N, C-alpha and C positions, 0 to 999 in steps of 0.2 A: 504494500500500500504506500503510495507516494506521500512524503512528508509535507508536500506543498500543494496548494490549490491556486489556480489562476484567478484573476479578477472576475472573469465570466462565471467560473464555477462557484466562487464564493457568493456572487450576486444571486445566482439561482438558488443556492442552498439557504441563504438568509432571507430571500424573498424581497430584496431591495435592488434598485437600479445601480448601475456602476457609478453614477454621479454621487449618489448617497454614500457609497462605500469610500469614494475618494474624499468626501467631506469628513466622514468618520475617521479616516486615516489622519487627516489634518488636525482633527479635534482630539485625537487620541482615544476614540471610543473603540475602534477595532483597527489595530495597526498592521500595516503591510510591511514586508521585509524584502530585501534583495535576495533572490535565490542565488546561491553560490555559483559562480561562473556564468551568470546571466545578468543582463541589464534590466530585465523586467522585474516589476514589483509584484510579489506574490504573497500569499497568506499561509502561515503555518496551519496545517490541519488541526493541530491540538488547540491553537488559539481560537479557531472558528468554532470548534466543538464546545470549548469552554464558554464562548460568547453565546452560542445557541442555548446552552444550558441556563444561562442567566436570562436570555431573551424570552425563553418559554417557561420561566420559573412559575411556580404556583403563587401568583399574586392574589390577594383577596380584593374583592371589589366592594366599594361602598356606594356604588351607584346602581340605579335600576331604571330601565326605560318603561317599565310597566305603567300603564294608565288604564283606568276603567272607562269604557264608553258611557257617556251621559245619555245617549240615545241609541236606537237601533240603526246601525250604518250598513249599507249594502254595497256589494262589489260585483262588477261585471268583469270577468277575466277572459282575455283573448290569448291565443297561443298557449293554452293552459298546460300542455304536456301531461305528465303523470300526477300533477297536483302539488308539487313542492311549495310553490308560492301560495297557492290557495289554502293548503293545510296550515301554513304559517300564519296567514292572515286570519284564518278561522281560530287558531289558538290565541291570537291577540284579542279576538272578540268581534271580528267583522263577519257579516253574513254574505255568503256567495249566492247571488240570485241566478246567475247563469255563467257557463263556461263554454268557450268555443275551442275546438281542437280538431285538426284534420286527421291525425294518426289514429287508426281504428283501435290499436292495442292500448294506447294511452287513454282513449275514451272508455274502453272496457275496464281499465284500471280505475278510472274515476267513478264509473257506475257501480263497480263491485264494492268499492269502499264507502261511497256516499250515494245510496240509491235515491235520496231526496234531492240531490243536486240536479239542476236542469242542464244536462250536457248536450250542447249543440254540435253534433258531429258533422264535419265537412269543411269545405273550403270557405274561409271567411268572406270571400267575394260573393258567395251565393246567399249571404244572410243580410237581412235588414234588421237593425236594432232599434228602429224608431219607437217601438212599443216601450222602450226603457227611458225615453226622453224625460228628463227631470224626475226619474224614478230611482236612480242609483246615485250614490255619493262618490264612488270611485270607479274608474276604468283602469285596469292594469293589463300589461301585455309585454311578453318577451319576444318582440318582433326580430326577425333575422336582420343582419347587417347587409344591405344591398346597395349597389351604386344607383345614383339618380341620373335623370336627364336634366342638365342645367340649361334651361331655355333662356333665362334672364339673369341679370346680375344678382337678384334676390330670389332664391328658390321659392316657388309657390307650390301649393297642393297639387295642381295639375301636372307639374314637372315630375312629381313622384309617382304618377300613375303606373300601374304594373308592379309596384313594389309592395311588400307587406307593411312597410311603415305607412304608405298611403292608406291602406285599409285600417290600420290603427287610428290614424288621424281622422279618417272618415267616420269611424264609429264614435270617437270622442266628440266630433262635431254633431253627429246625430243625437247622442245621448245627453250631452251638456252636463257632465258631472262637475262637482266642485273642484275635484283634483284628479289628475291622471298620472299614472306611474308607468314609465317605460323602463325595461331593464335589458341589458345587453352585455356582451363580452367587452373586456377592456380594449380590445383591438379596434372598437368603433372610434376611439379617440384619434387613431392615426389613419383610419380608412379614407382613401382618396385625399390624403394629406389634411384630414380634419374637415374637409368640405361636406362630407356626408352628415356628420353630427351638426355642423352649423346649418345645413339645410333642414334638418329635423327641427331645430330650434326655430328657424324662420317659418316653417309650416305651422308649428303650434302657435306661434305669434299671430299668423294670419287667421287662424280659426278661433282666436279669442282667448289664448292662454299665455300667461307669463311663465317663462321657464326659470326655475330656481337654479342657481349655479350648480352644475352637475358635479357628482362625486363618484369616485370608485370606492365601493365598500369592500373591505377585506373580511371574508367570512370568519377568519380566525379571531377577529375582534368582536364577534357576535355569537359566541358559544357554539361554534362549529369547528370540529377537529380536522380542518382541511384548509389548505392554502389556496382557496378559491377567491376570485375577485369578480364583482359585478358592477358595471357602470349603471348608475341610476339616474334617470331623467324624470324630473318632477315638473308638471305643469299645473298652475293655479289659474282658475277662471278669472278673467280680468276684472270682474265686478267685485271680487273678494280682496280686501286689503288686510290680509292676515299672513304673517310670516310662517313658512314651513321650516321646521328644524329636523335635520337628519338624526337618526338614532345615535345616541352617545356610544362610542366604542368602549368595551370593557377592557380591563387590563389583564384579566386572567385568560390564559391560552390553554385550550384543551388539546390533548394529544391522542394518538391512536389507542393507547390503553384505555383512556376515558371513553372512546367510541365503542370498543369491543368488549369491555369488561363492566361488571356491576360497579356503579359509582354515582357521581353527581348527575351525569347526563342520562343514564339509564338504570333501571332498577334491577336488571339481571344481566348476565353474560349474553353475548349475541347468540340468537338461536342458530341451530344447524340449518344449512340449506345447500342447494345445488350451486355449482360454480364452474367456471371455465377451467381448463387445464392447459399447461404448457406442453408443446411437443417435447419428446424425449431429448432432442438435441438442445433445445433452449433450457430445459431443466438442468442438464449437466453443466451448462455455463452459469446459470443463476445459483446453483448450489455453491459456487465458489465466491459469491458476493456476500459480504457480511451485512448485518442490519445497518441501515443508514448509508450503505455503500452503493456504488454504481459501476459502470463499465471500466472506469479507470482503476478499480480495485482488482481487476482480473490480471492474470499474467500477460505480459506484453504481447506475446504471439497470439494469444486468444483475443486480446483487445483488437488487434489488427484484423483478425479473421471475422470477428463478430461485427465490427463497425464498418468494414469495407472501406470505401472511399471516404466516408465521413471521418475516419480516423485522422486524416490529414487536413481536415477543415478546421476553422476556428470555432470558438464557442465551447461551452462546458458540456452541453447535451446531458445534463444530469438526470434527465428522466429515463435515459436508456439503461437497460439492465439494472434498474433501481429497486433496491429492497428498502421498504419503509421501516423505521425504528419505532419501538413501542413508545419512546419518550418524546416523539415529535409529532406534529400534525401531519396528516397525509398530504402528499402533493395533490393537485387538482385531479379529480377523477375524470376519466374520459368515457366515451360511449362503448369502447371495447377494451376490456381489462388486460388483454394479452398482446396488443399490437406493439411492434418493435420500438417505435418512437416514445412510447409512454408506458413502460412496464410499471406496475405498482405491486411489487411482490410482498407477500405476507412476511412478517419479521422472522418467524420461526420455521414455517413450512415453505417449501419452494413451490408455490402456487399463487395464482391471482386471488384477490379477495373474492369471496362468495357473493351471491346476490344480497343476502341479508347483511353481510359486512359492508358492502357497497352502500346499502340503504342507511346503515348506522352512521357511516362517515358523512352522509348527506343529512343526517339527523331526522330521517323518517321514523315514525313510530313503528315498532315491531309488528303491530297488527295491520299495517298498511300493506295490502297484497298487490303484487304486480302481475298483470296478465300477459299472455303470449309466451313465445319461446324464451330460453335463457338469454339469447342474443337480444331479443326485444326488451327484456327486463333490464339488462345492463344499459341499453340505449336510453330507456326512459329515465333511469336513475341518473346516468351520467349527464343528461341534458337538463336536469332539474335545478331550480333554485333551492339551496339548502333550506330546510324547513325552519330552523332556528333563525336564520337570517331573515326569512319572510316574516316571522313573528315579530322580531325587533322593528322591522320596517312597518309592520302593522301598528305597533304602538305609536310610532311617529305620525302615522296617518290619523289614528284616533285622537291624538293630542291636537292635531290641526283641526279636525272636524268638531271636537268639543269646543274649541275657541270660536269656530265659525258659527255654530248653532247657539252657543251661550252668549257670545258678545255681539254678533251681528244680528241675531234674531231674524233670520230670513223669513219672508212671508211665502 
């Protein structure tokens, strides 16, 4: 095992950008060193592991985002998937009046677990939501990130036709909720050099919504044992002069042990369930990787064989041949647990996480059943918003709506 880690590798392990690491180096928070015989600044593996132990230490929190709803608040959810955000909002105290989703297996999952939910299965383009006008308080949606047609200097709603964000905006315009919440991957920030996100903000402005300065919420700060990030876009109807506040991040960070064992997050150890398996050739390689290790911990010749041409390219690629440690949060789960770019190997056993382990890492309740094949179940879980992140977001929505109804007294 190499004694040193590159800047890229350290950035990926710590979950910070290179600029932050350079600043920390200058401030003495996490110091880089010169590797013997090299001009590059690197990090001692031991120093990084010590830092991570401090960074993820068991801090106690004296804050809570919990807030009781003063009224009954309703949500219309678009692109609902398997229900991660919907369950989180429900746990916070919001009522889901309808959910739209195109994937039949995700719809089956929603109906199996919540027979009382109105699941609208099919392409959002085929639905009118006019019946919900002035009937729901919140519209939420995890729309995909798609390029727009830039017809004018300021992107308008018609320029976005054919994209799923257009449909999101159309429904918001039809329904006229007090607040709308869009969520997406962090990559939306840089998509089309930021023009896509600015276009979305421009469109929401056009249909009568002021956009709150967007934030990327890190799931590990909201009682989720996973380094997942979601970009949150909040629109407030222009007749409402009330400030929205994002949920306050917690200092306590939960790890894989918290996800899979009895403790604060769950009352029991993770239930047994089916899961994917590695091919024999991959298992032999991953057998050689220690907990919290990855491809660079393999013997050099095996590194070259396993990585192929990627071995000679830059970047840490710390998700490849990666075994998660018990005392760290999981890396972001993907839709397929065994693909080469994003292995998430169990700490003790050389296998991918099972379906129920996947669900635990996404903070789904154990009783939440997923329909379809094993591959379909992994896909649904991997695409989901973590339930606990959804709950904390729900509290912030309720706080806003309480102020709206109590202070503004709308008629």
